[in-house]
Structure formats: structure tokens, C-alpha cells
N, C-alpha and C positions, 0 to 999 in steps of 0.2 A: 716260316709265316706268310700268310696270304699278304699278297701285294696291293696296297690302295694306291692307286692314282686319285690325283686333283682333279674332278670334274669341271668342265667347263661350262660355260650358261647353256650352250646349246645342248648339252648330255644332261641336265637335270629338267625334271617334268615342269611343265608350264606353272604349276601347285608352288614350286621354288622360287621361281624367278623374280618375283614381286623382293625376296628378300634380298635376293642378288642385284635388285635392281636401287635398294635404300643402301646397301653397303657401298657400292659403286658412287652413290650420288654424296654419301656421307664421307667415306674413306678414299675415293679414289678407284679403288682396287676391291675386289672380294677376296678376302682373307682363305688363305690354303684350309684352315681348319673349320670355319664356317661353310666353305663351299663342298668339304666331304661330309660334313656332316646333312649337308644339302640332297645328299642321295636319299635322304627320306626327306620330302618335302614336309611331312608331318611332324618329324623329329625339329628340323629347322624351327618351321613356323611356331612351333608349341614353345620351343627352347625361347626365341625372340620375344613371345608373349610375355614369358613368365619373367625374363630380364626386365624388360621394359617395366613389367608392374612390380615388381621388386625395387624399381629405383624410385618409388614414391614411400619407401620404408623409413626406418630410424636413422639410416646410415645415408649421408651425402656423400656426393662423386668423389671427392678426393678421399674419404673413407673406405669406399665402395673398394676401390683402386688399391687401398695400404691391405683390405680383408684379400682380396685376389691374389695378390702378390706373398702375402701369408699362406694362403692356402695352397698355392700353385710350388711352393718351396716346400711345403710338407707333402705334397701330393708327387713331387718331384718332376714337374712338368716342365721341359725347356721351352715348349711352345708359348706356353702364357705367360711364364716370366719375361721372355722377349716382349709378346706384344703390351703385355700390362706395365712392363716398366715405362713404357714408351707412354702410354696413357696415364699412368703414376705422374710422369714429368708434367704432359700436357697440364694435369689437374692441380701443380703444385708443390709437389714432392721434388727434391733434389734427388740426384743420382746416389749418394751417399745415403739419405734416408730409405729410399729403396731398399739397400743393402742390410741397413741395420732392421729395418721393419722384418723383411726375411729372416733376419737372424733372431729375432726375438730380445734385440738388445738397442732398440730404439729409447732414448734418454726420456720419452715420456712414460709415466706411468701406466698409463690409460693404454698405451700399445703393445707394453710388455705383458699385461693383464689380459688385454684382447688376445693375444699370441697365446697364451697359455690354455685360454679357452678354447679355441680353436684348434690347439694341438690336441688338448682333449677329446674333442669331438671326433679326431679324425683317428688318433690311436685308440681311442675306446669305444668305438662304434656308437658314438653319440651319447656316452656319459660323461657328466661332468661332476665332481662334487661338488660338496655344499661351500667349502672354502672358496672355492674357485668361483662358484656363482655368487657368495657373498662378494667378493672383489668385485666382479662385472658389475653388480647392481651399486656397489658403492660409487661408481663411477656416476651413478647418475642415471643409470638406464632402467626401464622398468622389464616387465614381460614382454612387453611387444621387441624389445629391444633383443632379447635372446631368440625369439621368433626370428625375426630379420636376419640375425646372424648367420642360423641356422639357415635361413633361404640361403645367404650369399655364400655358404660353405657348398650348400648342394648345387647352386648355378657353376661354381666357379670347379667344383670336383667333374661335374659331367663332361667338361671339357677338357681337363686334365686327363679323364679316363680315356675321352676320346680321342687325344693325341698318341697317350700312352699304347690303344689297342692299334690304333692305324698309324702310327710312324708317321704323321702328315709331315712333309717339308716345310721348314721356317721360315717364313717369310716376312719376318720383321730383324732388326739388331738383336744379334745375341746379348741376354742380360749377363751380367759380369757375374763370376762365381765368389759365393760369401767367403 
């Protein structure tokens, strides 16, 4: 397999540097995953715009972190599990809750239903049966909610696949196994 190294600030194009600057300002560092995506300034900047815009959707920050954990678990991405466990805790989840979300066993039926919908989307290439959709809508979501959930799955799957393809060194504390 081709070995990917994490580029430094000086190794990326000038078009990627503003994204590096934003991460460094917000997080104090440029995470390895985003730095590596920065080999393509277009990919990094497009991704960041997409993520920022989807944050205005149906799911608030704490809920988005739960979705990211579920998707990352189902896609087998250790990097995103590590980084989003930290983000989920900062957004109000406990570590035990992050584990139950990832396992699909969170005691809140809402999160069990969302887990099943996400799992169906991932395993069935976007297809979700009517029973699961009815369960999702019974939670109070409308059509915008299912579209926004699909966007969150897409956002996280991109970084999950980037990690799995490029085997980027994990620069966050590892998430516990479920």
C-alpha cells in the first residue's frame, strides 16, 4: 500500500493554508486527517464549506456528534471514533453514552431508531425500509430531517474513508472498544 505522510503547513498549497490557520486557531493544532485531506486544497475547502453549511440543519451539535460516532463505528474508522469521542464529550455526552450510541444500545429509543436508520443507509447503499422511515418520522422529524441525516452520514463517511484509505496516524486519545 502507498504510504501517505501528513503534510506540514509549508507542504500544502497556499489555497489550503487558510483552513490550516482556522484549525490551529480553534483547536491549537491541525488534525492529521484534515492536514492529509489538505493535499487537495479543493477537497479540504469544499469539505469544510459542506460541514459548516450542514451545521445549520435539523441536528444540533450534540446530536451531530452522536450521528458521527454511529457512522464512524459502522464504517470502522478508529480516527473519527477517537476525535469525535472527544468532541461528543465536549458537547455533553458522557463516555459511557458514546459507547452505547456506537453500539446502538443507548437507552433513549430515539437513538436506537436513528442507529437503525444509519445502519440501513450504510449497509444497503442508501435504502431504508418503510418501517424504519416511519419510526424515524414518529420521532417528530420531517423530510428535511432524513435529508439532513443523509448529509451527516455523507460528511462522516468521507473522512472515515479517507482515514481507511490513507491510514493516517491518529492524533487523539483512542476511543474505547465497545
